[in-house]
NULOPA-741960 format. One record per residue (C-alpha): residue in three letters; chain; x, y negated, z; residue number from 1. Coordinates in pm, 1 decimal. Layout:
BEGIN
ALA|A|X|Y|Z|NUM $
...
//
This chain:
BEGIN
MET|A|7.7|2.5|8.6|1 $
GLY|A|296.2|-232.3|55.2|2 $
CYS|A|354.7|-240.4|-316.1|3 $
PHE|A|-14.7|-311.4|-415.1|4 $
PRO|A|-41.8|-651.8|-581.4|5 $
ASP|A|-239.0|-792.6|-295.7|6 $
ARG|A|33.6|-693.5|-54.4|7 $
LYS|A|359.5|-790.8|-239.0|8 $
ASN|A|514.5|-1125.8|-221.2|9 $
GLN|A|369.0|-1318.3|-500.1|10 $
SER|A|688.7|-1521.4|-581.8|11 $
THR|A|924.9|-1232.7|-574.2|12 $
ASN|A|712.4|-915.1|-650.6|13 $
ILE|A|890.2|-746.9|-339.8|14 $
CYS|A|688.0|-499.6|-162.2|15 $
ASP|A|587.9|-517.2|209.7|16 $
HIS|A|849.7|-264.5|331.1|17 $
VAL|A|734.1|-283.0|687.3|18 $
LEU|A|387.8|-171.8|578.6|19 $
ASN|A|554.0|101.6|370.1|20 $
ARG|A|774.1|231.2|639.8|21 $
SER|A|465.5|245.0|873.7|22 $
ILE|A|252.7|425.7|618.3|23 $
GLY|A|560.3|679.9|563.4|24 $
GLU|A|577.3|733.9|930.5|25 $
PHE|A|191.1|794.6|953.3|26 $
ASN|A|213.2|1034.3|677.6|27 $
LYS|A|471.8|1240.6|853.0|28 $
GLN|A|274.3|1250.0|1163.4|29 $
LEU|A|-40.0|1341.4|970.7|30 $
GLU|A|127.9|1635.3|804.5|31 $
LEU|A|248.7|1747.8|1149.9|32 $
ALA|A|-107.6|1739.4|1291.7|33 $
LEU|A|-245.6|1915.2|983.5|34 $
ARG|A|14.8|2186.6|1038.9|35 $
LYS|A|-103.0|2234.8|1405.1|36 $
PHE|A|-479.1|2217.3|1290.1|37 $
LYS|A|-402.7|2483.8|1015.7|38 $
LYS|A|-243.8|2706.4|1277.9|39 $
GLU|A|-531.2|2686.3|1524.5|40 $
TYR|A|-822.1|2713.6|1288.7|41 $
ASP|A|-675.3|2907.7|1012.0|42 $
VAL|A|-848.9|2685.0|737.1|43 $
THR|A|-714.9|2593.3|387.3|44 $
ILE|A|-560.7|2236.8|372.9|45 $
VAL|A|-424.4|2075.1|73.0|46 $
LEU|A|-220.5|1753.6|118.5|47 $
ALA|A|-220.5|1489.1|-154.7|48 $
ASP|A|104.5|1289.5|-171.4|49 $
VAL|A|-15.0|983.1|-322.7|50 $
MET|A|284.5|787.6|-219.3|51 $
LYS|A|519.3|1021.1|-423.0|52 $
MET|A|322.9|984.3|-747.4|53 $
PHE|A|292.9|600.1|-684.3|54 $
PHE|A|655.6|546.8|-671.8|55 $
GLU|A|723.4|775.6|-962.4|56 $
ILE|A|495.7|551.7|-1167.3|57 $
VAL|A|629.0|214.6|-1031.3|58 $
PHE|A|993.4|327.8|-1093.0|59 $
ASN|A|955.3|486.8|-1423.9|60 $
PRO|A|638.6|315.0|-1570.6|61 $
LEU|A|723.3|384.0|-1931.1|62 $
GLU|A|749.1|750.3|-1876.0|63 $
PHE|A|377.1|729.2|-1790.4|64 $
GLY|A|279.1|495.4|-2059.9|65 $
PHE|A|244.9|175.7|-1840.7|66 $
THR|A|407.5|-154.2|-1927.7|67 $
GLU|A|269.6|-344.5|-1630.0|68 $
VAL|A|298.5|-223.8|-1287.7|69 $
TYR|A|325.0|-548.8|-1099.7|70 $
LYS|A|44.0|-770.7|-1191.3|71 $
PRO|A|-331.1|-640.3|-1203.4|72 $
CYS|A|-543.8|-611.1|-1514.6|73 $
CYS|A|-800.7|-817.4|-1349.3|74 $
GLY|A|-791.4|-1143.2|-1132.1|75 $
GLU|A|-606.6|-1438.0|-1036.1|76 $
TRP|A|-399.9|-1491.8|-714.4|77 $
ASP|A|-624.6|-1688.7|-460.6|78 $
SER|A|-361.5|-1830.3|-225.2|79 $
ASN|A|-628.8|-1926.4|34.2|80 $
MET|A|-769.2|-1570.4|49.8|81 $
LYS|A|-430.8|-1422.5|-7.0|82 $
ARG|A|-551.9|-1165.6|-254.9|83 $
PHE|A|-629.5|-1131.6|-625.9|84 $
ARG|A|-1001.2|-1220.8|-701.4|85 $
CYS|A|-1154.6|-1011.8|-971.9|86 $
GLU|A|-1503.1|-1130.5|-1038.0|87 $
GLU|A|-1758.3|-1109.8|-1318.2|88 $
ARG|A|-1625.5|-1417.2|-1495.9|89 $
SER|A|-1245.2|-1302.0|-1439.5|90 $
HIS|A|-1025.6|-1255.0|-1718.9|91 $
TYR|A|-951.1|-892.0|-1798.5|92 $
CYS|A|-662.3|-759.7|-1984.4|93 $
ARG|A|-706.6|-630.3|-2330.2|94 $
ASN|A|-481.0|-328.2|-2279.2|95 $
ARG|A|-606.6|-168.9|-1964.9|96 $
ASN|A|-431.0|160.5|-2026.8|97 $
GLU|A|-83.2|-10.3|-2002.4|98 $
TYR|A|-163.5|-146.6|-1655.0|99 $
PHE|A|-119.0|53.9|-1332.0|100 $
PHE|A|-344.9|-178.0|-1138.0|101 $
PHE|A|-689.1|-278.9|-1227.4|102 $
ASP|A|-705.2|-552.2|-948.9|103 $
GLY|A|-517.1|-638.4|-651.0|104 $
ALA|A|-590.7|-326.9|-442.9|105 $
HIS|A|-702.4|-49.6|-695.1|106 $
THR|A|-543.3|147.5|-969.7|107 $
THR|A|-670.9|186.1|-1326.8|108 $
ASP|A|-869.0|468.2|-1456.4|109 $
LYS|A|-563.0|594.1|-1637.6|110 $
ALA|A|-356.9|588.3|-1319.0|111 $
ASN|A|-612.2|780.6|-1123.8|112 $
ARG|A|-656.4|1035.7|-1419.0|113 $
LEU|A|-248.3|1083.9|-1399.4|114 $
PHE|A|-278.3|1142.2|-1030.8|115 $
VAL|A|-544.8|1400.6|-1056.8|116 $
ASP|A|-377.8|1577.7|-1338.1|117 $
ASN|A|-43.9|1598.4|-1149.0|118 $
CYS|A|-229.8|1713.1|-831.5|119 $
LEU|A|-416.7|1991.3|-1011.4|120 $
ALA|A|-61.2|2086.0|-1166.6|121 $
GLY|A|78.7|2110.0|-814.4|122 $
ARG|A|329.9|1824.8|-848.6|123 $
VAL|A|184.9|1585.7|-586.4|124 $
CYS|A|-71.1|1805.6|-403.9|125 $
TYR|A|27.1|2120.6|-200.2|126 $
PRO|A|-110.9|2350.5|54.2|127 $
ILE|A|-21.1|2276.4|419.6|128 $
HIS|A|141.9|2587.5|595.4|129 $
PRO|A|129.8|2609.5|978.7|130 $
GLU|A|421.4|2536.1|1195.6|131 $
ILE|A|644.8|2815.5|1249.5|132 $
//
């Protein structure tokens, strides 16, 4: 989330690294809790590593067919609200499939399809195994 357009520094395009570290720590703790849960209840749990796919796309956009991974397809920065505003009368990009973000907080349909395809292929989603 620290690299979403709404969260990045608008003048430098630098991600909110404090937020990203916090999310990374949360994800580690979540996986540990899910392993304990799996062991106790013997259920199937699949973890979706959204962060892994996110950074693969941001650091290698052309490999995934994106030319814009910093700015959203829709919306203008509202410095009072500190976010991109995408409204009915907002300007939309013409080439949505080249954008990773639709607005300041949501990825495009193409990005979502890529995640699902990679999840189903087992590249970013995997079953949780109980603690040993």
